[in-house]
PDB file of N, CA, C and O in Angstrom:
ATOM      1  N   MET A   1      22.081  12.041 -11.442  1.00  0.00           N
ATOM      2  CA  MET A   1      22.724  11.132 -12.355  1.00  0.00           C
ATOM      3  C   MET A   1      21.655  10.396 -13.163  1.00  0.00           C
ATOM      4  O   MET A   1      20.656   9.944 -12.604  1.00  0.00           O
ATOM      5  N   GLU A   2      21.855  10.278 -14.441  1.00  0.00           N
ATOM      6  CA  GLU A   2      20.907   9.574 -15.287  1.00  0.00           C
ATOM      7  C   GLU A   2      21.412   8.165 -15.559  1.00  0.00           C
ATOM      8  O   GLU A   2      22.570   7.969 -15.927  1.00  0.00           O
ATOM      9  N   TYR A   3      20.534   7.187 -15.375  1.00  0.00           N
ATOM     10  CA  TYR A   3      20.886   5.795 -15.616  1.00  0.00           C
ATOM     11  C   TYR A   3      20.492   5.421 -17.044  1.00  0.00           C
ATOM     12  O   TYR A   3      19.369   5.705 -17.460  1.00  0.00           O
ATOM     13  N   PRO A   4      21.383   4.796 -17.797  1.00  0.00           N
ATOM     14  CA  PRO A   4      21.078   4.489 -19.199  1.00  0.00           C
ATOM     15  C   PRO A   4      20.081   3.334 -19.327  1.00  0.00           C
ATOM     16  O   PRO A   4      19.888   2.551 -18.397  1.00  0.00           O
ATOM     17  N   ILE A   5      19.464   3.251 -20.484  1.00  0.00           N
ATOM     18  CA  ILE A   5      18.562   2.149 -20.782  1.00  0.00           C
ATOM     19  C   ILE A   5      19.370   0.856 -20.769  1.00  0.00           C
ATOM     20  O   ILE A   5      20.477   0.803 -21.305  1.00  0.00           O
ATOM     21  N   GLY A   6      18.818  -0.172 -20.163  1.00  0.00           N
ATOM     22  CA  GLY A   6      19.516  -1.447 -20.030  1.00  0.00           C
ATOM     23  C   GLY A   6      20.104  -1.667 -18.652  1.00  0.00           C
ATOM     24  O   GLY A   6      20.596  -2.758 -18.365  1.00  0.00           O
ATOM     25  N   THR A   7      20.067  -0.664 -17.793  1.00  0.00           N
ATOM     26  CA  THR A   7      20.575  -0.788 -16.430  1.00  0.00           C
ATOM     27  C   THR A   7      19.705  -1.770 -15.653  1.00  0.00           C
ATOM     28  O   THR A   7      18.479  -1.683 -15.710  1.00  0.00           O
ATOM     29  N   THR A   8      20.317  -2.698 -14.931  1.00  0.00           N
ATOM     30  CA  THR A   8      19.557  -3.640 -14.110  1.00  0.00           C
ATOM     31  C   THR A   8      19.726  -3.279 -12.640  1.00  0.00           C
ATOM     32  O   THR A   8      20.790  -2.833 -12.209  1.00  0.00           O
ATOM     33  N   PHE A   9      18.644  -3.483 -11.873  1.00  0.00           N
ATOM     34  CA  PHE A   9      18.658  -3.175 -10.451  1.00  0.00           C
ATOM     35  C   PHE A   9      17.687  -4.092  -9.737  1.00  0.00           C
ATOM     36  O   PHE A   9      16.793  -4.668 -10.358  1.00  0.00           O
ATOM     37  N   MET A  10      17.861  -4.227  -8.432  1.00  0.00           N
ATOM     38  CA  MET A  10      16.972  -5.036  -7.599  1.00  0.00           C
ATOM     39  C   MET A  10      16.052  -4.111  -6.810  1.00  0.00           C
ATOM     40  O   MET A  10      16.484  -3.084  -6.287  1.00  0.00           O
ATOM     41  N   THR A  11      14.780  -4.492  -6.732  1.00  0.00           N
ATOM     42  CA  THR A  11      13.848  -3.726  -5.921  1.00  0.00           C
ATOM     43  C   THR A  11      14.019  -4.135  -4.466  1.00  0.00           C
ATOM     44  O   THR A  11      14.618  -5.168  -4.167  1.00  0.00           O
ATOM     45  N   GLY A  12      13.499  -3.334  -3.584  1.00  0.00           N
ATOM     46  CA  GLY A  12      13.565  -3.662  -2.162  1.00  0.00           C
ATOM     47  C   GLY A  12      12.342  -4.455  -1.750  1.00  0.00           C
ATOM     48  O   GLY A  12      11.560  -4.895  -2.593  1.00  0.00           O
ATOM     49  N   GLY A  13      12.183  -4.633  -0.462  1.00  0.00           N
ATOM     50  CA  GLY A  13      11.000  -5.297   0.058  1.00  0.00           C
ATOM     51  C   GLY A  13      11.220  -6.761   0.372  1.00  0.00           C
ATOM     52  O   GLY A  13      12.332  -7.280   0.278  1.00  0.00           O
ATOM     53  N   LYS A  14      10.127  -7.418   0.749  1.00  0.00           N
ATOM     54  CA  LYS A  14      10.174  -8.817   1.162  1.00  0.00           C
ATOM     55  C   LYS A  14      10.508  -9.752   0.000  1.00  0.00           C
ATOM     56  O   LYS A  14      11.202 -10.752   0.184  1.00  0.00           O
ATOM     57  N   PHE A  15      10.012  -9.425  -1.195  1.00  0.00           N
ATOM     58  CA  PHE A  15      10.258 -10.240  -2.378  1.00  0.00           C
ATOM     59  C   PHE A  15      10.943  -9.406  -3.449  1.00  0.00           C
ATOM     60  O   PHE A  15      10.278  -8.948  -4.378  1.00  0.00           O
ATOM     61  N   PRO A  16      12.261  -9.193  -3.348  1.00  0.00           N
ATOM     62  CA  PRO A  16      12.953  -8.360  -4.342  1.00  0.00           C
ATOM     63  C   PRO A  16      12.960  -9.034  -5.710  1.00  0.00           C
ATOM     64  O   PRO A  16      12.960 -10.260  -5.816  1.00  0.00           O
ATOM     65  N   ARG A  17      12.964  -8.213  -6.749  1.00  0.00           N
ATOM     66  CA  ARG A  17      12.994  -8.731  -8.108  1.00  0.00           C
ATOM     67  C   ARG A  17      13.987  -7.922  -8.932  1.00  0.00           C
ATOM     68  O   ARG A  17      14.251  -6.755  -8.643  1.00  0.00           O
ATOM     69  N   GLU A  18      14.522  -8.554  -9.946  1.00  0.00           N
ATOM     70  CA  GLU A  18      15.480  -7.893 -10.826  1.00  0.00           C
ATOM     71  C   GLU A  18      14.720  -7.162 -11.934  1.00  0.00           C
ATOM     72  O   GLU A  18      13.928  -7.765 -12.658  1.00  0.00           O
ATOM     73  N   CYS A  19      14.971  -5.859 -12.056  1.00  0.00           N
ATOM     74  CA  CYS A  19      14.303  -5.034 -13.051  1.00  0.00           C
ATOM     75  C   CYS A  19      15.324  -4.473 -14.030  1.00  0.00           C
ATOM     76  O   CYS A  19      16.512  -4.379 -13.721  1.00  0.00           O
ATOM     77  N   THR A  20      14.848  -4.103 -15.206  1.00  0.00           N
ATOM     78  CA  THR A  20      15.689  -3.515 -16.243  1.00  0.00           C
ATOM     79  C   THR A  20      15.041  -2.231 -16.733  1.00  0.00           C
ATOM     80  O   THR A  20      13.847  -2.214 -17.033  1.00  0.00           O
ATOM     81  N   VAL A  21      15.817  -1.153 -16.817  1.00  0.00           N
ATOM     82  CA  VAL A  21      15.321   0.126 -17.327  1.00  0.00           C
ATOM     83  C   VAL A  21      15.123   0.004 -18.839  1.00  0.00           C
ATOM     84  O   VAL A  21      16.025  -0.421 -19.561  1.00  0.00           O
ATOM     85  N   ILE A  22      13.917   0.387 -19.313  1.00  0.00           N
ATOM     86  CA  ILE A  22      13.656   0.319 -20.752  1.00  0.00           C
ATOM     87  C   ILE A  22      13.347   1.683 -21.371  1.00  0.00           C
ATOM     88  O   ILE A  22      13.370   1.821 -22.594  1.00  0.00           O
ATOM     89  N   ASP A  23      13.058   2.694 -20.542  1.00  0.00           N
ATOM     90  CA  ASP A  23      12.766   4.027 -21.080  1.00  0.00           C
ATOM     91  C   ASP A  23      12.966   5.073 -19.991  1.00  0.00           C
ATOM     92  O   ASP A  23      12.943   4.759 -18.801  1.00  0.00           O
ATOM     93  N   ILE A  24      13.163   6.320 -20.412  1.00  0.00           N
ATOM     94  CA  ILE A  24      13.371   7.441 -19.488  1.00  0.00           C
ATOM     95  C   ILE A  24      12.351   8.520 -19.822  1.00  0.00           C
ATOM     96  O   ILE A  24      12.224   8.924 -20.977  1.00  0.00           O
ATOM     97  N   PHE A  25      11.620   8.990 -18.802  1.00  0.00           N
ATOM     98  CA  PHE A  25      10.636  10.050 -18.971  1.00  0.00           C
ATOM     99  C   PHE A  25      11.140  11.304 -18.274  1.00  0.00           C
ATOM    100  O   PHE A  25      11.485  11.267 -17.093  1.00  0.00           O
ATOM    101  N   LYS A  26      11.183  12.410 -19.003  1.00  0.00           N
ATOM    102  CA  LYS A  26      11.633  13.679 -18.428  1.00  0.00           C
ATOM    103  C   LYS A  26      10.504  14.693 -18.521  1.00  0.00           C
ATOM    104  O   LYS A  26       9.831  14.794 -19.547  1.00  0.00           O
ATOM    105  N   THR A  27      10.298  15.452 -17.428  1.00  0.00           N
ATOM    106  CA  THR A  27       9.277  16.484 -17.376  1.00  0.00           C
ATOM    107  C   THR A  27       9.960  17.841 -17.322  1.00  0.00           C
ATOM    108  O   THR A  27      10.853  18.067 -16.505  1.00  0.00           O
ATOM    109  N   PHE A  28       9.528  18.748 -18.206  1.00  0.00           N
ATOM    110  CA  PHE A  28      10.086  20.101 -18.280  1.00  0.00           C
ATOM    111  C   PHE A  28       8.993  21.124 -17.997  1.00  0.00           C
ATOM    112  O   PHE A  28       7.825  20.877 -18.296  1.00  0.00           O
ATOM    113  N   ASN A  29       9.361  22.279 -17.421  1.00  0.00           N
ATOM    114  CA  ASN A  29       8.396  23.348 -17.207  1.00  0.00           C
ATOM    115  C   ASN A  29       8.397  24.309 -18.400  1.00  0.00           C
ATOM    116  O   ASN A  29       9.049  24.048 -19.410  1.00  0.00           O
ATOM    117  N   LYS A  30       7.662  25.424 -18.278  1.00  0.00           N
ATOM    118  CA  LYS A  30       7.547  26.373 -19.396  1.00  0.00           C
ATOM    119  C   LYS A  30       8.882  26.992 -19.793  1.00  0.00           C
ATOM    120  O   LYS A  30       9.078  27.331 -20.960  1.00  0.00           O
ATOM    121  N   GLU A  31       9.797  27.143 -18.848  1.00  0.00           N
ATOM    122  CA  GLU A  31      11.110  27.725 -19.137  1.00  0.00           C
ATOM    123  C   GLU A  31      12.097  26.676 -19.658  1.00  0.00           C
ATOM    124  O   GLU A  31      13.294  26.945 -19.765  1.00  0.00           O
ATOM    125  N   ASN A  32      11.597  25.490 -19.977  1.00  0.00           N
ATOM    126  CA  ASN A  32      12.398  24.387 -20.505  1.00  0.00           C
ATOM    127  C   ASN A  32      13.468  23.910 -19.514  1.00  0.00           C
ATOM    128  O   ASN A  32      14.560  23.504 -19.909  1.00  0.00           O
ATOM    129  N   GLU A  33      13.129  23.969 -18.213  1.00  0.00           N
ATOM    130  CA  GLU A  33      14.012  23.460 -17.174  1.00  0.00           C
ATOM    131  C   GLU A  33      13.539  22.063 -16.772  1.00  0.00           C
ATOM    132  O   GLU A  33      12.338  21.816 -16.654  1.00  0.00           O
ATOM    133  N   LEU A  34      14.476  21.170 -16.566  1.00  0.00           N
ATOM    134  CA  LEU A  34      14.140  19.809 -16.155  1.00  0.00           C
ATOM    135  C   LEU A  34      13.556  19.826 -14.749  1.00  0.00           C
ATOM    136  O   LEU A  34      14.191  20.319 -13.817  1.00  0.00           O
ATOM    137  N   VAL A  35      12.353  19.289 -14.595  1.00  0.00           N
ATOM    138  CA  VAL A  35      11.669  19.283 -13.307  1.00  0.00           C
ATOM    139  C   VAL A  35      11.768  17.913 -12.644  1.00  0.00           C
ATOM    140  O   VAL A  35      12.040  17.818 -11.447  1.00  0.00           O
ATOM    141  N   LYS A  36      11.544  16.837 -13.432  1.00  0.00           N
ATOM    142  CA  LYS A  36      11.503  15.503 -12.859  1.00  0.00           C
ATOM    143  C   LYS A  36      11.968  14.479 -13.890  1.00  0.00           C
ATOM    144  O   LYS A  36      11.709  14.622 -15.085  1.00  0.00           O
ATOM    145  N   THR A  37      12.659  13.445 -13.410  1.00  0.00           N
ATOM    146  CA  THR A  37      13.064  12.329 -14.250  1.00  0.00           C
ATOM    147  C   THR A  37      12.512  11.051 -13.640  1.00  0.00           C
ATOM    148  O   THR A  37      12.767  10.757 -12.472  1.00  0.00           O
ATOM    149  N   GLN A  38      11.757  10.291 -14.425  1.00  0.00           N
ATOM    150  CA  GLN A  38      11.218   8.999 -13.996  1.00  0.00           C
ATOM    151  C   GLN A  38      11.656   7.957 -15.009  1.00  0.00           C
ATOM    152  O   GLN A  38      11.967   8.283 -16.155  1.00  0.00           O
ATOM    153  N   TYR A  39      11.678   6.716 -14.584  1.00  0.00           N
ATOM    154  CA  TYR A  39      12.137   5.628 -15.437  1.00  0.00           C
ATOM    155  C   TYR A  39      11.035   4.604 -15.624  1.00  0.00           C
ATOM    156  O   TYR A  39      10.183   4.421 -14.755  1.00  0.00           O
ATOM    157  N   CYS A  40      11.061   3.949 -16.753  1.00  0.00           N
ATOM    158  CA  CYS A  40      10.164   2.842 -17.055  1.00  0.00           C
ATOM    159  C   CYS A  40      11.007   1.577 -16.969  1.00  0.00           C
ATOM    160  O   CYS A  40      12.059   1.485 -17.602  1.00  0.00           O
ATOM    161  N   ALA A  41      10.549   0.600 -16.187  1.00  0.00           N
ATOM    162  CA  ALA A  41      11.328  -0.619 -15.983  1.00  0.00           C
ATOM    163  C   ALA A  41      10.432  -1.841 -16.124  1.00  0.00           C
ATOM    164  O   ALA A  41       9.222  -1.768 -15.908  1.00  0.00           O
ATOM    165  N   THR A  42      11.038  -2.962 -16.488  1.00  0.00           N
ATOM    166  CA  THR A  42      10.302  -4.221 -16.602  1.00  0.00           C
ATOM    167  C   THR A  42      10.940  -5.281 -15.718  1.00  0.00           C
ATOM    168  O   THR A  42      12.123  -5.213 -15.383  1.00  0.00           O
ATOM    169  N   HIS A  43      10.124  -6.264 -15.351  1.00  0.00           N
ATOM    170  CA  HIS A  43      10.607  -7.447 -14.647  1.00  0.00           C
ATOM    171  C   HIS A  43       9.710  -8.623 -15.034  1.00  0.00           C
ATOM    172  O   HIS A  43       8.622  -8.438 -15.581  1.00  0.00           O
ATOM    173  N   ILE A  44      10.182  -9.826 -14.742  1.00  0.00           N
ATOM    174  CA  ILE A  44       9.440 -11.041 -15.062  1.00  0.00           C
ATOM    175  C   ILE A  44       8.674 -11.495 -13.826  1.00  0.00           C
ATOM    176  O   ILE A  44       9.248 -11.604 -12.742  1.00  0.00           O
ATOM    177  N   PHE A  45       7.372 -11.762 -13.987  1.00  0.00           N
ATOM    178  CA  PHE A  45       6.538 -12.271 -12.905  1.00  0.00           C
ATOM    179  C   PHE A  45       5.704 -13.420 -13.452  1.00  0.00           C
ATOM    180  O   PHE A  45       4.850 -13.218 -14.315  1.00  0.00           O
ATOM    181  N   LEU A  46       5.950 -14.618 -12.953  1.00  0.00           N
ATOM    182  CA  LEU A  46       5.246 -15.823 -13.397  1.00  0.00           C
ATOM    183  C   LEU A  46       5.290 -15.998 -14.914  1.00  0.00           C
ATOM    184  O   LEU A  46       4.292 -16.366 -15.534  1.00  0.00           O
ATOM    185  N   GLY A  47       6.438 -15.734 -15.495  1.00  0.00           N
ATOM    186  CA  GLY A  47       6.623 -15.923 -16.923  1.00  0.00           C
ATOM    187  C   GLY A  47       6.113 -14.786 -17.792  1.00  0.00           C
ATOM    188  O   GLY A  47       6.219 -14.857 -19.017  1.00  0.00           O
ATOM    189  N   GLN A  48       5.565 -13.744 -17.191  1.00  0.00           N
ATOM    190  CA  GLN A  48       5.023 -12.602 -17.931  1.00  0.00           C
ATOM    191  C   GLN A  48       5.937 -11.398 -17.719  1.00  0.00           C
ATOM    192  O   GLN A  48       6.549 -11.259 -16.660  1.00  0.00           O
ATOM    193  N   ILE A  49       6.031 -10.536 -18.717  1.00  0.00           N
ATOM    194  CA  ILE A  49       6.787  -9.286 -18.569  1.00  0.00           C
ATOM    195  C   ILE A  49       5.858  -8.230 -17.993  1.00  0.00           C
ATOM    196  O   ILE A  49       4.818  -7.918 -18.573  1.00  0.00           O
ATOM    197  N   VAL A  50       6.243  -7.685 -16.849  1.00  0.00           N
ATOM    198  CA  VAL A  50       5.462  -6.642 -16.173  1.00  0.00           C
ATOM    199  C   VAL A  50       6.221  -5.329 -16.304  1.00  0.00           C
ATOM    200  O   VAL A  50       7.427  -5.281 -16.065  1.00  0.00           O
ATOM    201  N   THR A  51       5.516  -4.258 -16.684  1.00  0.00           N
ATOM    202  CA  THR A  51       6.128  -2.952 -16.887  1.00  0.00           C
ATOM    203  C   THR A  51       5.656  -1.982 -15.816  1.00  0.00           C
ATOM    204  O   THR A  51       4.457  -1.859 -15.567  1.00  0.00           O
ATOM    205  N   ASP A  52       6.598  -1.294 -15.187  1.00  0.00           N
ATOM    206  CA  ASP A  52       6.295  -0.254 -14.209  1.00  0.00           C
ATOM    207  C   ASP A  52       6.716   1.071 -14.827  1.00  0.00           C
ATOM    208  O   ASP A  52       7.886   1.261 -15.160  1.00  0.00           O
ATOM    209  N   TYR A  53       5.762   1.990 -14.981  1.00  0.00           N
ATOM    210  CA  TYR A  53       6.013   3.232 -15.702  1.00  0.00           C
ATOM    211  C   TYR A  53       6.487   4.389 -14.823  1.00  0.00           C
ATOM    212  O   TYR A  53       6.761   5.470 -15.344  1.00  0.00           O
ATOM    213  N   SER A  54       6.591   4.201 -13.536  1.00  0.00           N
ATOM    214  CA  SER A  54       6.988   5.325 -12.677  1.00  0.00           C
ATOM    215  C   SER A  54       7.987   4.886 -11.615  1.00  0.00           C
ATOM    216  O   SER A  54       7.661   4.833 -10.429  1.00  0.00           O
ATOM    217  N   VAL A  55       9.188   4.576 -12.040  1.00  0.00           N
ATOM    218  CA  VAL A  55      10.241   4.169 -11.110  1.00  0.00           C
ATOM    219  C   VAL A  55      11.114   5.388 -10.812  1.00  0.00           C
ATOM    220  O   VAL A  55      11.720   5.941 -11.730  1.00  0.00           O
ATOM    221  N   PRO A  56      11.194   5.820  -9.543  1.00  0.00           N
ATOM    222  CA  PRO A  56      12.048   6.961  -9.214  1.00  0.00           C
ATOM    223  C   PRO A  56      13.534   6.610  -9.304  1.00  0.00           C
ATOM    224  O   PRO A  56      13.920   5.445  -9.203  1.00  0.00           O
ATOM    225  N   GLU A  57      14.340   7.623  -9.493  1.00  0.00           N
ATOM    226  CA  GLU A  57      15.779   7.447  -9.617  1.00  0.00           C
ATOM    227  C   GLU A  57      16.389   6.846  -8.349  1.00  0.00           C
ATOM    228  O   GLU A  57      17.347   6.078  -8.427  1.00  0.00           O
ATOM    229  N   ALA A  58      15.845   7.189  -7.192  1.00  0.00           N
ATOM    230  CA  ALA A  58      16.378   6.675  -5.923  1.00  0.00           C
ATOM    231  C   ALA A  58      16.221   5.157  -5.812  1.00  0.00           C
ATOM    232  O   ALA A  58      17.075   4.492  -5.224  1.00  0.00           O
ATOM    233  N   THR A  59      15.158   4.611  -6.360  1.00  0.00           N
ATOM    234  CA  THR A  59      14.955   3.151  -6.338  1.00  0.00           C
ATOM    235  C   THR A  59      16.052   2.448  -7.110  1.00  0.00           C
ATOM    236  O   THR A  59      16.551   1.407  -6.683  1.00  0.00           O
ATOM    237  N   ILE A  60      16.426   3.012  -8.242  1.00  0.00           N
ATOM    238  CA  ILE A  60      17.494   2.433  -9.057  1.00  0.00           C
ATOM    239  C   ILE A  60      18.827   2.548  -8.327  1.00  0.00           C
ATOM    240  O   ILE A  60      19.615   1.602  -8.319  1.00  0.00           O
ATOM    241  N   ALA A  61      19.084   3.703  -7.713  1.00  0.00           N
ATOM    242  CA  ALA A  61      20.342   3.927  -7.002  1.00  0.00           C
ATOM    243  C   ALA A  61      20.502   2.952  -5.836  1.00  0.00           C
ATOM    244  O   ALA A  61      21.604   2.463  -5.584  1.00  0.00           O
ATOM    245  N   ARG A  62      19.398   2.664  -5.115  1.00  0.00           N
ATOM    246  CA  ARG A  62      19.442   1.742  -3.974  1.00  0.00           C
ATOM    247  C   ARG A  62      19.718   0.316  -4.398  1.00  0.00           C
ATOM    248  O   ARG A  62      20.437  -0.409  -3.710  1.00  0.00           O
ATOM    249  N   GLY A  63      19.151  -0.100  -5.529  1.00  0.00           N
ATOM    250  CA  GLY A  63      19.243  -1.500  -5.898  1.00  0.00           C
ATOM    251  C   GLY A  63      20.160  -1.807  -7.057  1.00  0.00           C
ATOM    252  O   GLY A  63      20.040  -2.863  -7.679  1.00  0.00           O
ATOM    253  N   LEU A  64      21.074  -0.905  -7.361  1.00  0.00           N
ATOM    254  CA  LEU A  64      21.955  -1.076  -8.510  1.00  0.00           C
ATOM    255  C   LEU A  64      22.762  -2.360  -8.409  1.00  0.00           C
ATOM    256  O   LEU A  64      23.388  -2.629  -7.384  1.00  0.00           O
ATOM    257  N   ILE A  65      22.745  -3.156  -9.481  1.00  0.00           N
ATOM    258  CA  ILE A  65      23.499  -4.403  -9.547  1.00  0.00           C
ATOM    259  C   ILE A  65      24.830  -4.102 -10.221  1.00  0.00           C
ATOM    260  O   ILE A  65      24.863  -3.576 -11.334  1.00  0.00           O
ATOM    261  N   LYS A  66      25.885  -4.422  -9.572  1.00  0.00           N
ATOM    262  CA  LYS A  66      27.217  -4.121 -10.105  1.00  0.00           C
ATOM    263  C   LYS A  66      27.649  -5.152 -11.094  1.00  0.00           C
ATOM    264  O   LYS A  66      28.746  -5.058 -11.645  1.00  0.00           O
TER     265      LYS A  66
END
């Protein structure tokens, strides 16, 4: 399942944070088959916007905010 840009989710761990998907990266092989989908997400840390460029789809699925 592909999550659209703008989807918000919570990360896991001791200090969870609210993240927002801002971009989708897709990797294709030579036969033009989809191999991997990664997401780019941002969150606020001490007033600064922090960007994570390699968020797996499972992380979003676990922390999806309804």
